C-alpha positions in Angstrom: 0.1 0.0 -0.1 1.2 3.4 -0.7 0.1 6.6 1.0 1.0 9.8 -0.4 1.6 12.7 2.2 0.6 15.7 0.9 1.6 17.5 4.1 4.8 18.1 5.9 5.3 15.2 8.6 8.4 15.7 10.9 10.3 12.8 10.7 10.2 12.3 14.5 6.6 11.9 14.1 6.6 9.8 11.0 9.1 7.3 12.0 6.9 5.5 14.8 4.4 5.2 12.2 6.6 3.6 9.7 7.6 1.2 12.0 3.8 0.3 13.0 2.8 -0.1 9.6 6.2 -1.7 7.8 3.7 -3.0 5.0 2.9 0.8 4.1 5.0 2.8 1.7 5.0 6.5 2.9 5.8 9.1 0.4 6.2 12.9 1.1 5.3 15.0 -1.7 7.3 18.1 -1.0 6.6 19.8 -4.5 3.8 19.9 -7.1 6.1 18.0 -9.5 6.5 15.0 -6.8 2.8 15.1 -6.1 1.6 14.3 -9.6 4.2 11.8 -10.4 3.6 10.2 -7.0 -0.5 10.3 -6.8 -0.7 8.3 -10.1 -0.2 4.9 -8.3 -1.2 5.9 -4.5 -3.7 3.9 -2.5 -4.5 6.5 -0.1 -3.6 10.5 0.4 -3.0 12.5 3.4 -3.9 15.9 3.0 -5.8 18.1 0.4 -6.9 17.1 -3.1 -7.2 19.2 -6.0 -9.2 18.0 -9.1 -6.1 17.6 -11.4 -4.7 15.2 -8.3 -7.9 13.5 -8.5 -7.9 13.0 -12.1 -4.7 11.7 -12.0 -5.1 9.0 -9.1 -5.5 5.9 -10.9 -6.0 3.7 -7.9 -6.7 5.7 -5.1 -9.2 4.3 -2.5 -8.7 6.8 0.6 -8.3 10.2 1.1 -7.8 11.6 4.7 -8.4 15.3 5.2 -6.6 17.1 7.8 -9.4 19.2 9.1 -12.9 18.5 9.7 -14.1 21.0 7.0 -14.0 19.4 3.7 -15.7 22.0 1.6 -12.6 21.9 -0.5 -14.0 18.8 -2.0 -16.6 21.0 -4.4 -13.5 22.0 -6.3 -12.8 18.4 -7.2 -15.8 17.1 -8.7 -14.2 13.7 -10.1 -13.4 13.0 -6.3 -16.9 13.3 -5.1 
């Protein structure tokens, strides 16, 4: 399983999670180019999604928002 992190996670917080879930490939997307390249085969995304990202995600099964408000989903019709 590939989890794309669309937000910065400090390594001291991410390291214990990596240890707990060794079967998950955690990929940090620090720039738009990495994000577009890595989302193609991501199974899950932690963070904000755009319409462009949604269209590029070929096997996405889960999006985890970082906030309670998810009004931004209206900007990504294919994600709805």
